[in-house]
LUMSEGU-723351 format. One line per 2 residues: for each residue y negated, z, x negated of N, C-alpha, C. Coordinates in Angstrom, 3 decimals, always signed. Atoms other than C-alpha are relative to their C-alpha. Layout:
BEGIN
Y Z X Y Z X Y Z X | ...
# end
This chain:
BEGIN
+0.610 +0.241 +1.272 +16.687 -7.223 +8.042 -1.129 +0.995 -0.241 | +1.115 -0.862 +0.346 +14.053 -5.266 +6.197 -1.268 -0.575 +0.604
+1.273 +0.386 -0.592 +10.765 -5.360 +8.057 -1.063 +0.979 -0.458 | +1.142 -0.791 +0.431 +7.471 -4.124 +6.663 -1.243 -0.654 +0.571
+1.141 +0.554 -0.706 +4.420 -4.641 +8.836 -1.222 +0.857 -0.267 | +1.216 -0.712 +0.356 +1.043 -3.644 +7.485 -1.077 -0.197 +1.053
+1.140 +0.090 -0.885 -2.058 -2.962 +9.507 -1.116 +0.877 -0.553 | +1.117 -0.843 +0.366 -5.473 -1.414 +9.128 -1.026 -0.630 -0.908
+0.959 +0.660 +0.853 -7.180 -3.901 +6.890 -1.212 -0.472 +0.775 | +1.206 +0.481 -0.618 -10.585 -5.298 +7.545 -1.124 -0.096 -0.994
+1.201 +0.099 +0.809 -14.099 -5.676 +6.265 -0.697 +1.347 -0.034 | +0.662 -1.289 +0.168 -15.783 -2.597 +4.875 -1.034 -0.118 -1.107
+1.035 +0.010 +1.019 -18.914 -1.952 +2.869 +0.410 +0.812 -1.220 | -0.277 -0.824 +1.179 -18.776 -0.654 -0.689 -0.294 +1.465 +0.278
+0.120 -1.421 -0.257 -18.308 +3.077 -0.618 +0.677 +0.453 +1.270 | -0.645 -0.323 -1.251 -16.566 +2.919 +2.709 +1.470 +0.319 -0.167
-1.404 -0.402 -0.010 -13.039 +3.834 +3.674 +0.800 -0.833 +0.981 | -0.970 +0.610 -0.892 -10.007 +2.254 +5.244 +1.311 +0.749 -0.138
-1.332 -0.576 +0.039 -6.607 +3.580 +6.135 +1.005 -1.063 +0.406 | -1.026 +0.989 -0.251 -3.718 +1.175 +5.874 +1.284 +0.677 +0.450
-1.292 -0.480 -0.462 -0.429 +1.657 +7.649 +1.044 -1.077 -0.218 | -1.124 +0.909 +0.151 +2.955 +0.097 +7.096 +1.153 +0.547 +0.804
-1.128 -0.393 -0.825 +5.621 +0.307 +9.742 +1.254 -0.665 -0.536 | -1.216 +0.488 +0.633 +9.072 -0.043 +8.239 +1.185 +0.073 +0.951
-1.233 -0.003 -0.766 +12.398 -0.903 +9.793 +1.051 -0.795 -0.754 | -1.078 +0.762 +0.599 +15.768 -2.310 +8.845 +0.623 +0.630 -1.222
-0.585 -0.729 +1.126 +16.568 +0.236 +6.167 -0.287 +1.475 +0.185 | +0.176 -1.441 -0.101 +16.688 +3.957 +5.591 -1.290 +0.390 -0.700
+1.335 -0.233 +0.554 +13.015 +4.542 +5.094 -0.096 +1.351 -0.686 | +0.115 -1.350 +0.520 +13.360 +8.260 +4.507 +0.716 +0.238 -1.314
-0.702 -0.108 +1.272 +15.578 +7.666 +1.486 -0.513 -0.993 -1.034 | +0.479 +1.107 +0.810 +13.469 +4.942 -0.072 -1.367 +0.291 -0.599
+1.303 -0.030 +0.657 +10.700 +5.113 -2.636 -0.816 -1.187 +0.505 | +0.857 +1.052 -0.525 +7.767 +3.108 -1.343 -1.238 -0.162 -0.872
+1.173 +0.325 +0.800 +4.806 +1.427 -2.971 -0.986 -0.830 +0.800 | +1.005 +0.957 -0.440 +1.606 -0.397 -2.231 -0.328 -0.916 -1.163
+0.333 +1.023 +0.972 +0.856 -3.608 -4.063 -1.124 -0.839 +0.581 | +1.061 +0.865 -0.497 -2.218 -5.786 -3.817 -0.025 -1.304 -0.769
+0.042 +1.336 +0.558 -2.747 -9.465 -4.449 -1.355 -0.629 +0.224 | +1.247 +0.753 -0.060 -5.841 -11.485 -5.194 +0.317 -1.437 -0.372
-0.247 +1.396 +0.366 -5.829 -15.289 -5.209 -0.330 -0.263 -1.461 | +0.203 +0.325 +1.391 -5.449 -16.546 -8.743 +0.451 +1.065 -0.973
-0.479 -1.077 +0.840 -4.088 -13.278 -10.048 +1.381 +0.439 +0.461 | -1.300 -0.520 -0.343 -0.676 -11.744 -10.158 -0.117 +1.278 +0.809
+0.037 -1.234 -0.788 +0.258 -8.831 -7.960 -0.291 +1.210 -0.881 | +0.355 -1.226 +0.697 -1.094 -5.461 -8.965 +0.586 +1.187 +0.746
-0.510 -1.224 -0.584 +0.796 -2.276 -8.323 -1.125 +0.994 +0.192 | +1.077 -0.906 -0.355 -1.436 +0.255 -6.633 +0.457 +1.448 +0.010
-0.417 -1.379 -0.200 +0.546 +3.338 -5.753 +1.461 +0.040 +0.404 | -1.377 -0.215 -0.416 +3.999 +4.742 -5.122 +0.167 +1.432 +0.465
-0.275 -1.320 -0.538 +5.468 +7.700 -3.328 +1.501 +0.206 +0.065 | -1.410 -0.313 -0.045 +8.814 +9.395 -3.571 +0.496 +0.006 +1.437
-0.576 +0.132 -1.330 +11.187 +9.244 -0.656 -0.418 +1.113 +0.950 | +0.396 -1.121 -0.827 +10.268 +12.686 +0.604 -1.494 +0.233 +0.058
+1.444 -0.119 +0.001 +6.583 +12.287 -0.123 -0.556 +1.033 -0.957 | +0.450 -1.073 +0.862 +6.441 +15.042 -2.699 -0.625 -0.432 -1.310
+0.544 +0.503 +1.251 +5.521 +12.884 -5.661 -0.724 -1.299 +0.256 | +0.804 +1.201 -0.168 +2.799 +10.296 -5.758 -0.488 -0.504 -1.342
+0.402 +0.654 +1.231 +1.665 +7.837 -8.388 -1.052 -1.038 +0.319 | +1.111 +0.893 -0.247 -1.456 +5.736 -8.737 -0.348 -0.799 -1.239
+0.595 +0.769 +1.070 -2.810 +2.946 -10.815 -1.323 +0.636 -0.404 | +1.242 -0.591 +0.476 -5.712 +4.062 -12.963 -1.211 -0.522 +0.767
+1.132 +0.615 -0.663 -7.981 +1.700 -11.092 -0.323 +0.630 +1.349 | +0.208 -0.585 -1.322 -7.552 +3.606 -7.826 +0.140 +1.508 +0.008
-0.234 -1.436 +0.065 -6.782 +7.119 -8.984 -1.267 +0.767 +0.354 | +1.123 -0.800 -0.446 -9.012 +9.663 -7.328 -0.684 -0.533 +1.231
+0.620 +0.616 -1.165 -10.017 +7.268 -4.575 +1.000 -0.289 +1.114 | -1.038 +0.345 -0.968 -6.756 +6.312 -2.872 +1.008 +1.129 +0.106
-1.052 -0.978 -0.230 -4.125 +8.559 -1.362 +1.142 -0.651 +0.764 | -1.186 +0.524 -0.668 -0.626 +7.424 -0.508 +0.712 +1.152 +0.704
-0.748 -1.000 -0.741 +1.372 +9.302 +2.090 +1.013 -0.705 +0.889 | -1.005 +0.591 -0.870 +4.238 +8.781 +4.474 +0.385 +0.972 +1.086
-0.539 -0.770 -1.108 +5.614 +9.978 +7.765 +1.392 -0.549 +0.248 | -1.358 +0.518 -0.089 +9.349 +9.572 +7.538 +0.544 +0.026 +1.428
-0.437 -0.048 -1.388 +9.852 +10.573 +11.156 -0.437 -1.231 +0.769 | +0.518 +1.193 -0.656 +7.828 +7.520 +12.127 +0.208 -1.259 -0.817
-0.262 +1.154 +0.874 +9.031 +5.220 +9.347 -1.288 -0.714 -0.383 | +1.309 +0.565 +0.265 +5.437 +4.726 +8.344 -0.527 +0.461 -1.353
+0.652 -0.239 +1.271 +3.697 +4.494 +4.991 -1.496 -0.203 +0.189 | +1.447 +0.071 -0.124 -0.041 +5.028 +4.633 -0.654 -0.156 -1.366
+0.855 +0.014 +1.173 -2.725 +4.290 +2.116 -1.421 +0.267 +0.454 | +1.382 -0.347 -0.285 -6.021 +6.084 +2.555 -0.847 -0.454 -1.173
+0.833 +0.573 +1.038 -8.665 +4.212 +0.610 -1.433 +0.445 +0.229 | +1.367 -0.490 -0.063 -11.985 +5.893 -0.033 -0.808 -0.574 -1.149
+0.910 +0.478 +1.039 -15.012 +4.956 -2.099 +0.348 -1.413 -0.437 | -0.464 +1.350 +0.290 -14.011 +1.344 -1.859 -1.032 -0.798 -0.784
+0.802 +0.852 +0.850 -15.333 -1.140 -4.374 +0.323 -1.453 +0.295 | -0.296 +1.417 -0.224 -15.643 -4.910 -4.141 +1.269 -0.460 -0.714
-1.193 +0.390 +0.727 -12.909 -5.227 -6.746 +1.288 +0.490 +0.645 | -1.170 -0.395 -0.765 -10.554 -3.515 -4.316 +0.400 -1.051 +1.024
-0.306 +1.041 -0.970 -10.685 -6.594 -2.112 +1.282 -0.718 -0.385 | -1.295 +0.608 +0.263 -7.185 -7.987 -1.835 +0.824 +0.035 +1.272
-1.010 -0.165 -1.030 -4.228 -8.455 +0.418 +0.905 +1.134 -0.442 | -0.796 -1.178 +0.320 -2.444 -5.133 +0.473 +1.334 -0.067 +0.728
-1.344 +0.022 -0.553 +1.298 -5.118 +0.990 +0.716 +1.292 -0.329 | -0.911 -1.083 +0.332 +3.675 -2.244 +1.277 +1.291 -0.603 -0.508
-1.198 +0.507 +0.636 +6.889 -2.582 -0.633 +0.968 +1.130 -0.254 | -1.000 -0.967 +0.411 +10.114 -0.825 -1.344 -0.005 +0.101 -1.515
-0.161 -0.180 +1.436 +10.713 +0.586 -4.786 -1.173 +0.675 -0.659 | +1.004 -0.718 +0.766 +8.759 +2.418 -7.414 -1.186 -0.872 -0.348
+1.068 +0.925 +0.337 +6.749 -0.620 -8.430 -0.260 -1.036 +1.075 | +0.117 +1.051 -0.993 +7.361 -2.961 -5.529 +0.143 -1.384 -0.571
-0.004 +1.288 +0.673 +7.661 -5.738 -8.070 +1.371 -0.421 -0.495 | -1.336 +0.359 +0.416 +11.361 -5.701 -8.757 +0.600 -1.090 +0.866
-0.619 +1.108 -0.730 +13.565 -8.585 -7.715 +0.642 +0.453 +1.307 | -0.649 -0.509 -1.196 +15.297 -6.395 -5.166 -0.958 +0.700 +0.954
+0.979 -0.660 -0.844 +12.102 -4.968 -3.729 -0.474 -0.931 +1.099 | +0.484 +0.746 -1.148 +10.877 -6.064 -0.334 -1.481 +0.256 +0.205
+1.421 -0.059 -0.283 +7.273 -6.798 +0.510 -0.261 -0.302 +1.462 | +0.514 +0.438 -1.276 +5.441 -6.964 +3.755 -0.929 -1.183 -0.193
+0.885 +1.152 +0.066 +3.203 -9.878 +4.585 -1.393 +0.384 -0.475 | +1.254 -0.494 +0.510 +0.155 -7.790 +3.861 -1.114 +0.007 +1.022
+1.197 -0.063 -0.815 -3.168 -6.937 +5.400 -1.213 -0.154 -0.908 | +1.161 +0.327 +0.828 -6.487 -8.216 +4.105 -1.010 +1.135 +0.018
+1.081 -0.955 +0.175 -9.009 -5.749 +2.766 -1.129 -0.709 -0.724 | +1.168 +0.607 +0.610 -12.466 -7.080 +2.039 -1.104 +1.034 -0.092
+1.060 -0.972 +0.248 -15.088 -4.835 +0.491 -1.243 -0.781 -0.411 | +1.194 +0.799 +0.237 -18.491 -6.430 +0.707 -1.148 +0.529 +0.831
+1.191 -0.373 -0.736 -22.022 -5.659 +1.735 -0.617 -1.191 +0.701
# end
């Protein structure tokens, strides 16, 4: 089955940085568009970023553009999200997902890793 296991979350102060990782298995990672999605209790999921299968094209939500960088290492079946200049409003559970948006019915999500930005 599709497996997506996120790691790297934690508590960080505003302005700080975190690097999230997502280890993928159970599908052809190198041929799959991948995304990051975040969830906050009481709110619907928010698409954060996406990356083409080869890593050559990246896309970002306006809220994170210029601060976050999505990347991937297809040889290691791993997706990354480098998060810089973090803000309290970035606090959420971050999940990696298959697909351009990660929100489609056929898209798979990982369980997620908690990111808390607080002083």
